[in-house]
C-alpha positions as CSV (number, residue, x, y, z in Angstrom):
1,M,-3.6,-10.7,-2.3
2,I,-7.1,-9.7,-1.3
3,G,-8.7,-6.3,-2.0
4,T,-5.8,-4.7,-3.8
5,E,-5.1,-4.1,-7.4
6,S,-2.2,-5.9,-8.8
7,D,-0.7,-5.0,-12.2
8,G,1.2,-8.3,-12.3
9,Q,4.9,-8.0,-11.9
10,D,6.9,-4.9,-11.1
11,Q,10.4,-4.1,-12.4
12,T,12.0,-6.6,-10.0
13,G,9.8,-9.6,-11.0
14,G,7.8,-9.4,-7.8
15,E,4.2,-8.3,-7.4
16,L,2.9,-4.7,-7.5
17,F,0.2,-3.9,-4.9
18,A,-1.7,-0.7,-5.7
19,L,-3.7,1.0,-2.9
20,G,-5.8,4.2,-3.1
21,D,-9.0,5.9,-2.3
22,W,-11.0,3.3,-4.1
23,I,-10.5,1.0,-1.1
24,D,-13.5,1.2,1.3
25,P,-12.1,2.3,4.7
26,R,-14.7,0.1,6.4
27,D,-13.2,-2.9,4.6
28,P,-9.5,-2.4,4.1
29,A,-7.5,-4.6,1.8
30,T,-5.3,-7.5,3.0
31,I,-2.0,-8.2,1.4
32,A,-1.4,-11.8,2.3
33,D,1.7,-12.7,0.3
34,Y,4.0,-9.6,0.6
35,D,7.7,-10.3,0.1
36,A,9.9,-7.3,1.0
37,W,12.7,-8.5,-1.3
38,E,10.5,-8.8,-4.5
39,D,7.2,-6.9,-4.1
40,Q,6.3,-3.2,-4.2
41,I,3.4,-1.5,-2.5
42,V,2.2,1.8,-4.1
43,V,-0.3,4.2,-2.6
44,V,-2.0,6.4,-5.2
45,Y,-3.2,9.7,-3.8
46,D,-5.1,12.7,-5.2
47,P,-2.9,15.7,-5.4
48,D,-5.9,18.0,-5.7
49,A,-7.5,16.8,-2.5
50,G,-6.3,19.8,-0.6
51,V,-4.4,17.7,2.0
52,A,-0.8,16.8,1.9
53,P,-0.5,13.0,1.9
54,R,0.8,11.5,5.2
55,L,1.8,7.9,4.8
56,S,2.5,5.8,7.8
57,I,3.0,2.1,8.8
58,E,1.2,1.2,12.0
59,P,1.3,-2.0,14.0
60,S,-1.6,-4.4,13.5
61,E,-3.5,-6.4,16.1
62,T,-2.5,-9.4,14.0
63,H,0.9,-10.9,15.0
64,G,3.6,-10.0,12.4
65,A,1.3,-7.7,10.4
66,A,1.2,-4.0,9.8
67,W,-1.3,-1.4,8.5
68,V,-0.5,0.9,5.5
69,V,-2.2,4.2,6.5
70,L,-2.8,7.3,4.4
71,N,-4.0,10.4,6.3
72,G,-5.3,8.4,9.2
73,T,-7.2,5.9,7.0
74,R,-6.2,2.3,7.0
75,L,-5.8,1.1,3.4
76,A,-4.4,-2.4,3.8
77,E,-3.2,-4.8,6.4
78,V,0.1,-6.4,5.3
79,L,0.5,-9.9,6.7
80,G,4.1,-11.0,7.3
81,A,5.1,-7.3,7.1
82,G,8.5,-7.9,8.7
83,S,10.3,-4.6,8.9
84,L,8.0,-2.8,6.5
85,A,8.5,1.0,6.9
86,A,6.9,4.1,5.2
87,Q,10.0,4.6,3.1
88,D,9.4,1.1,1.5
89,V,6.0,2.3,0.1
90,L,5.9,4.5,-3.0
91,L,3.5,7.4,-2.8
92,L,2.4,8.4,-6.3
93,T,-0.2,10.6,-8.0
94,P,-2.4,9.0,-10.6
95,A,-0.3,10.5,-13.4
96,E,2.9,9.2,-11.9
97,F,1.4,5.7,-11.4
98,A,0.3,5.7,-15.0
99,H,3.9,5.9,-16.0
100,F,5.3,3.6,-13.4
């Protein structure tokens, strides 16, 4: 895991990858060891930003990888993304993430 914040293990025993506006869009994070069966990706967004969050997963130029994108900004490239889809990523406010 590079450039993301990990709070250790999530409820399933896998890793928790937290992404948000602290990531420099000129230097997006890389999630190198994502396991769809065990890990959880969370995108933390600002509910007061005045823009409804639009989360998407876009294909990467890297074979087998995908981008996690929030409102058009690439937050992280997920290597070995497999069938990662937007519904696999949790979209939480800071308050929700604090209680996750």
